[in-house]
C-alpha angles and dihedrals in degrees: 000000000000120000116240114255121264092246091057091050092050092046088050091048091048092050092049091051092049093050092047093049093046092049089053092049089048092054095044091052087070091058096047120114119286092250094083127104127264114300103213119194117192117218121190109223131168088257092055138269114335120195114211117196110228092178131099127290119290098039116132119247116233121265118271095241090059089059097058097081121097134216114255090203091062103034101026100071091051092059099039120111112243126212118253112268115253116253114253117212115237116247114263108245125193117197108210129172115251117232116253114264113251120202110235116256096216114092115249114254116252123242112277131207121228116275092249136057113275113247136192140179112326097248089059098053 
């Protein structure tokens, strides 16, 4: 297994740092003073995109015609034509007769005690 190149690791580290800093900024936006503009969050629903205002009171809601769009990431894969699945060959099975079980002719060994004297706690011996 080959190791990823150093550039790829640096790019991945930068992308994760960018994502974590943007997530922090997104969360801190909600605790900002009330004097900020509307903070619209778009939610994809079966009826279309719905913009929810997470800002303070008095902000205007979006116009209804803006909410008529839909998200291709949610609705696109469900309508996409998938390729035909490849045929998987069935496993080759051979039914063979099992040989009859024969009891061993050697007698079974008896139970053996350990090679040393059993001991226990000092007050019992």
